[in-house]
DSSP file (Angstrom, degrees, kcal/mol; ACC not computed):
  #  RESIDUE AA STRUCTURE BP1 BP2  ACC     N-H-->O    O-->H-N    N-H-->O    O-->H-N    TCO  KAPPA ALPHA  PHI   PSI    X-CA   Y-CA   Z-CA
    1    1 A M              0   0    0      0, 0.0     5,-0.0     0, 0.0     2,-0.0   0.000 360.0 360.0 360.0 145.0   92.1  121.5   94.6
    2    2 A C    >>  -     0   0    0      1,-0.1     4,-1.7     2,-0.0     3,-1.0  -0.309 360.0-123.0 -66.4 144.8   95.2  120.8   96.8
    3    3 A A  T 34 S+     0   0    0      1,-0.3    -1,-0.1     2,-0.2    32,-0.1   0.753 111.4  54.1 -62.4 -27.4   95.1  122.0  100.4
    4    4 A R  T 34 S+     0   0    0      1,-0.2     4,-0.5     2,-0.1    -1,-0.3   0.740 109.5  47.3 -79.4 -22.6   98.2  124.1   99.9
    5    5 A L  T <> S+     0   0    0     -3,-1.0     4,-2.3     2,-0.1     5,-0.2   0.801  96.3  72.1 -88.4 -30.8   96.8  125.9   96.9
    6    6 A R  H  X S+     0   0    0     -4,-1.7     4,-2.3     1,-0.2     5,-0.2   0.879  95.5  50.5 -57.0 -44.4   93.4  126.8   98.5
    7    7 A P  H  > S+     0   0    0      0, 0.0     4,-1.8     0, 0.0    -1,-0.2   0.908 111.6  49.0 -61.5 -38.6   94.8  129.4  100.9
    8    8 A L  H  > S+     0   0    0     -4,-0.5     4,-0.5    -3,-0.2    -2,-0.2   0.912 111.1  49.1 -66.2 -41.2   96.6  131.2   98.1
    9    9 A M  H >< S+     0   0    0     -4,-2.3     3,-0.9     1,-0.2     4,-0.4   0.885 110.0  52.1 -64.7 -38.3   93.5  131.2   95.8
   10   10 A A  H >< S+     0   0    0     -4,-2.3     3,-1.2     1,-0.2     4,-0.2   0.877 104.8  55.9 -65.0 -36.3   91.5  132.6   98.7
   11   11 A L  H >< S+     0   0    0     -4,-1.8     3,-0.8     1,-0.3    47,-0.6   0.571  86.9  79.4 -76.3  -8.5   94.0  135.4   99.2
   12   12 A L  T << S+     0   0    0     -3,-0.9    -1,-0.3    -4,-0.5    -2,-0.2   0.811  89.6  57.0 -64.0 -27.3   93.6  136.4   95.5
   13   13 A E  T <  S-     0   0    0     -3,-1.2     2,-0.3    -4,-0.4    -1,-0.2   0.672 122.2 -94.3 -77.5 -16.4   90.4  138.2   96.6
   14   14 A G    <   -     0   0    0     -3,-0.8    -1,-0.3    -4,-0.2     2,-0.1  -0.921  69.9  -5.7 137.5-164.6   92.2  140.3   99.2
   15   15 A E        +     0   0    0     -2,-0.3     2,-0.3    -3,-0.1    42,-0.2  -0.362  57.5 176.1 -69.4 141.9   93.1  140.3  102.9
   16   16 A L  E     -A   56   0A   0     40,-2.0    40,-3.1    -2,-0.1     2,-0.2  -0.997  25.6-130.3-144.0 145.1   91.8  137.6  105.2
   17   17 A C  E  >  -A   55   0A   0     -2,-0.3     4,-2.9    38,-0.2     5,-0.2  -0.472  40.1-100.4 -85.0 169.6   92.2  136.7  108.8
   18   18 A V  H  > S+     0   0    0     36,-0.6     4,-2.6     1,-0.2     5,-0.2   0.912 121.3  50.4 -59.1 -45.1   93.0  133.1  109.7
   19   19 A C  H  > S+     0   0    0      1,-0.2     4,-1.4     2,-0.2    -1,-0.2   0.899 114.0  43.4 -65.2 -39.6   89.5  132.3  110.7
   20   20 A D  H  > S+     0   0    0      2,-0.2     4,-2.6     1,-0.2     5,-0.2   0.902 113.6  52.0 -70.7 -40.2   87.9  133.6  107.5
   21   21 A L  H  X S+     0   0    0     -4,-2.9     4,-2.8     1,-0.2    -2,-0.2   0.892 106.3  54.7 -61.7 -39.4   90.7  132.0  105.4
   22   22 A A  H  <>S+     0   0    0     -4,-2.6     5,-2.6    -5,-0.2     4,-0.4   0.902 111.2  44.9 -61.9 -41.0   90.0  128.7  107.0
   23   23 A V  H ><5S+     0   0    0     -4,-1.4     3,-0.9     3,-0.2    -2,-0.2   0.953 116.3  44.4 -66.5 -50.4   86.3  128.9  106.1
   24   24 A V  H 3<5S+     0   0    0     -4,-2.6    -2,-0.2     1,-0.2    -1,-0.2   0.888 118.7  43.0 -63.6 -40.8   87.0  130.0  102.5
   25   25 A A  T 3<5S-     0   0    0     -4,-2.8    -1,-0.2    -5,-0.2    -2,-0.2   0.429 108.5-123.2 -86.3   0.1   89.8  127.4  101.9
   26   26 A Q  T < 5 +     0   0    0     -3,-0.9     2,-0.3    -4,-0.4    -3,-0.2   0.908  68.9 126.9  56.9  45.7   87.8  124.6  103.7
   27   27 A L      < -     0   0    0     -5,-2.6    -1,-0.2    -6,-0.2     2,-0.1  -0.837  66.7-100.1-122.9 162.7   90.6  124.0  106.2
   28   28 A S     >  -     0   0    0     -2,-0.3     4,-2.6     1,-0.1     5,-0.2  -0.472  38.2-112.4 -72.5 158.1   90.7  123.9  109.9
   29   29 A E  H  > S+     0   0    0      1,-0.2     4,-2.5     2,-0.2     5,-0.2   0.860 119.7  54.5 -60.2 -35.2   92.0  127.0  111.6
   30   30 A S  H  > S+     0   0    0      2,-0.2     4,-2.3     1,-0.2    -1,-0.2   0.929 109.9  45.2 -63.0 -46.1   95.1  125.1  112.7
   31   31 A A  H  > S+     0   0    0      2,-0.2     4,-2.6     1,-0.2    -2,-0.2   0.900 114.3  49.4 -65.5 -40.4   95.8  124.0  109.1
   32   32 A A  H  X S+     0   0    0     -4,-2.6     4,-2.5     2,-0.2    -2,-0.2   0.922 111.4  48.8 -64.0 -43.5   95.2  127.5  107.7
   33   33 A S  H  X S+     0   0    0     -4,-2.5     4,-2.1    -5,-0.2    -2,-0.2   0.894 111.8  49.0 -63.6 -41.5   97.5  129.0  110.4
   34   34 A H  H  X S+     0   0    0     -4,-2.3     4,-2.0     2,-0.2    -2,-0.2   0.927 111.3  49.3 -63.6 -46.1  100.2  126.4  109.6
   35   35 A A  H  X S+     0   0    0     -4,-2.6     4,-2.6     1,-0.2    -2,-0.2   0.907 112.0  48.9 -61.7 -41.4  100.0  127.1  105.8
   36   36 A L  H  X S+     0   0    0     -4,-2.5     4,-2.6     1,-0.2    -1,-0.2   0.870 107.3  55.4 -65.3 -36.4  100.2  130.9  106.4
   37   37 A R  H  X S+     0   0    0     -4,-2.1     4,-1.9     2,-0.2    -1,-0.2   0.925 111.8  43.6 -63.5 -42.6  103.2  130.5  108.7
   38   38 A L  H  X S+     0   0    0     -4,-2.0     4,-1.4     2,-0.2    -2,-0.2   0.915 114.0  49.8 -67.3 -43.3  105.0  128.6  105.9
   39   39 A L  H  <>S+     0   0    0     -4,-2.6     5,-2.8     1,-0.2     6,-0.8   0.878 111.3  50.1 -62.3 -37.8  103.9  131.1  103.2
   40   40 A R  H ><5S+     0   0    0     -4,-2.6     3,-1.6     1,-0.2    -1,-0.2   0.894 106.3  54.8 -67.8 -40.7  105.1  134.0  105.4
   41   41 A A  H 3<5S+     0   0    0     -4,-1.9    -1,-0.2     1,-0.3    -2,-0.2   0.830 110.6  46.4 -62.4 -31.2  108.5  132.4  106.0
   42   42 A H  T 3<5S-     0   0    0     -4,-1.4    -1,-0.3    -5,-0.1    -2,-0.2   0.319 115.3-118.8 -92.9   6.7  108.9  132.2  102.2
   43   43 A R  T < 5S+     0   0    0     -3,-1.6    -3,-0.2     2,-0.2    -2,-0.1   0.776  79.8 122.5  59.9  32.8  107.7  135.8  101.8
   44   44 A V  S   <S+     0   0    0     -5,-2.8    15,-3.5    -6,-0.1    16,-0.9   0.791  76.0  29.7 -87.0 -34.3  104.7  134.8   99.7
   45   45 A V  E    S-B   58   0A   0     -6,-0.8     2,-0.3    13,-0.3    13,-0.2  -0.877  70.7-153.6-121.7 157.0  102.2  136.5  102.1
   46   46 A S  E     -B   57   0A   0     11,-2.4    11,-1.9    -2,-0.3     2,-0.4  -0.856  13.6-133.2-123.5 164.2  102.5  139.5  104.4
   47   47 A V  E     -B   56   0A   0     -2,-0.3     2,-0.4     9,-0.2     9,-0.2  -0.925  12.4-168.2-123.4 143.1  100.7  140.2  107.6
   48   48 A R  E     -B   55   0A   0      7,-2.6     7,-3.4    -2,-0.4     2,-0.4  -0.999  18.1-147.0-126.1 128.7   98.9  143.3  109.0
   49   49 A R  E     -B   54   0A   0     -2,-0.4     2,-0.4     5,-0.2     5,-0.2  -0.806  16.9-179.0-100.8 135.7   97.9  143.3  112.7
   50   50 A A  E >  S-B   53   0A   0      3,-3.0     3,-1.6    -2,-0.4     2,-0.4  -0.858  70.3 -56.9-127.7  94.7   94.8  145.1  114.0
   51   51 A G  T 3  S-     0   0    0     -2,-0.4     0, 0.0     1,-0.3     0, 0.0  -0.581 120.6 -17.4  69.0-125.3   94.7  144.5  117.7
   52   52 A R  T 3  S+     0   0    0     -2,-0.4     2,-0.4    -3,-0.1    -1,-0.3   0.511 120.9  91.2 -88.7  -5.5   94.7  140.7  118.2
   53   53 A I  E <   - B   0  50A   0     -3,-1.6    -3,-3.0   -36,-0.0     2,-0.5  -0.777  61.4-155.0 -98.9 134.0   93.7  139.9  114.7
   54   54 A A  E     - B   0  49A   0     -2,-0.4   -36,-0.6    -5,-0.2     2,-0.5  -0.916   5.9-157.8-107.8 127.3   96.2  139.3  111.9
   55   55 A Y  E     -AB  17  48A   0     -7,-3.4    -7,-2.6    -2,-0.5     2,-0.3  -0.900   9.3-156.5-106.7 129.8   95.2  139.9  108.3
   56   56 A Y  E     +AB  16  47A   0    -40,-3.1   -40,-2.0    -2,-0.5     2,-0.3  -0.793  15.1 171.1-108.2 148.8   97.1  138.1  105.6
   57   57 A R  E     - B   0  46A   0    -11,-1.9   -11,-2.4    -2,-0.3     2,-0.1  -0.975  43.3 -87.5-148.0 158.4   97.5  139.1  101.9
   58   58 A L  E     + B   0  45A   0    -47,-0.6   -13,-0.3    -2,-0.3   -14,-0.1  -0.466  38.3 179.5 -65.8 138.4   99.6  138.0   99.0
   59   59 A D        +     0   0    0    -15,-3.5     2,-0.6    -2,-0.1   -14,-0.2   0.326  55.3  81.0-125.2   3.9  102.9  139.8   99.0
   60   60 A D     >  -     0   0    0    -16,-0.9     4,-2.2     1,-0.1     5,-0.2  -0.950  57.5-161.2-118.2 114.2  104.6  138.3   95.9
   61   61 A A  H  > S+     0   0    0     -2,-0.6     4,-2.4     1,-0.2     5,-0.1   0.835  92.6  55.1 -64.8 -32.5  103.6  139.8   92.5
   62   62 A H  H  > S+     0   0    0      2,-0.2     4,-2.5     1,-0.2    -1,-0.2   0.910 107.5  48.5 -67.6 -40.0  105.0  136.7   90.7
   63   63 A V  H  > S+     0   0    0      2,-0.2     4,-2.7     1,-0.2     5,-0.2   0.936 111.7  50.3 -63.8 -44.9  102.9  134.3   92.8
   64   64 A R  H  X S+     0   0    0     -4,-2.2     4,-2.8     1,-0.2    -2,-0.2   0.925 110.5  50.0 -57.1 -44.7   99.8  136.5   92.1
   65   65 A M  H  X S+     0   0    0     -4,-2.4     4,-2.4     1,-0.2    -1,-0.2   0.923 111.8  47.6 -61.8 -44.0  100.6  136.5   88.4
   66   66 A L  H  X S+     0   0    0     -4,-2.5     4,-2.2     2,-0.2    -1,-0.2   0.887 112.4  48.9 -66.1 -37.9  101.0  132.7   88.3
   67   67 A L  H  X S+     0   0    0     -4,-2.7     4,-2.6     2,-0.2    -2,-0.2   0.926 110.9  50.2 -65.2 -44.2   97.7  132.2   90.2
   68   68 A D  H  X S+     0   0    0     -4,-2.8     4,-2.6    -5,-0.2    -2,-0.2   0.921 111.9  48.4 -58.6 -44.4   95.9  134.6   87.9
   69   69 A L  H  X S+     0   0    0     -4,-2.4     4,-2.4     2,-0.2    -1,-0.2   0.897 110.5  51.3 -63.4 -41.0   97.2  132.7   84.9
   70   70 A A  H  X S+     0   0    0     -4,-2.2     4,-2.1     2,-0.2    -2,-0.2   0.924 111.5  47.2 -62.3 -44.1   96.2  129.3   86.4
   71   71 A V  H  X S+     0   0    0     -4,-2.6     4,-2.3     1,-0.2    -2,-0.2   0.927 111.5  50.7 -65.0 -44.2   92.7  130.6   87.0
   72   72 A A  H  X S+     0   0    0     -4,-2.6     4,-2.6     1,-0.2     5,-0.3   0.901 110.7  49.8 -60.5 -40.5   92.5  132.0   83.5
   73   73 A H  H  X S+     0   0    0     -4,-2.4     4,-2.0     1,-0.2    -1,-0.2   0.875 110.9  48.5 -67.1 -37.4   93.6  128.7   82.0
   74   74 A T  H  < S+     0   0    0     -4,-2.1    -1,-0.2     2,-0.2    -2,-0.2   0.852 114.9  45.7 -72.3 -33.0   91.1  126.7   84.1
   75   75 A V  H  < S+     0   0    0     -4,-2.3    -2,-0.2    -5,-0.2    -1,-0.2   0.923 119.7  38.8 -73.3 -43.7   88.3  129.0   83.1
   76   76 A L  H  < S-     0   0    0     -4,-2.6    -2,-0.2    -5,-0.2    -3,-0.2   0.774 101.2-148.9 -76.8 -27.9   89.2  129.1   79.4
   77   77 A G     <  -     0   0    0     -4,-2.0    -1,-0.1    -5,-0.3    -2,-0.1  -0.164  32.9 -52.4  80.2 176.7   90.1  125.5   79.1
   78   78 A R        -     0   0    0     -4,-0.1     2,-0.1     1,-0.1     3,-0.1  -0.691  56.7-114.4 -90.7 141.3   92.7  124.0   76.8
   79   79 A P        -     0   0    0      0, 0.0     2,-0.1     0, 0.0    -1,-0.1  -0.464  35.8-106.8 -72.4 148.3   92.6  124.7   73.1
   80   80 A A              0   0    0      1,-0.2     0, 0.0    -2,-0.1     0, 0.0  -0.427 360.0 360.0 -71.7 145.7   91.9  121.8   70.8
   81   81 A G              0   0    0     -2,-0.1    -1,-0.2    -3,-0.1     0, 0.0   0.396 360.0 360.0 134.6 360.0   94.8  120.5   68.9
């Protein structure tokens, strides 16, 4: 799976901080932070701060719907024909 898609797929499960997202998405913390900065700039994710920790979550219903569809298609596979 592409490195830009992994953070989004990880956020389908809910809120994650940068360090947890990096582990789940198999990225360095720096790469995860950079990806989140870009996604936030495009209003795909939103942030909630709790002290010094920032928690990110998907903020775009259309992106969530497309990711859910992509997951469903990969699980079900393609129909024959």
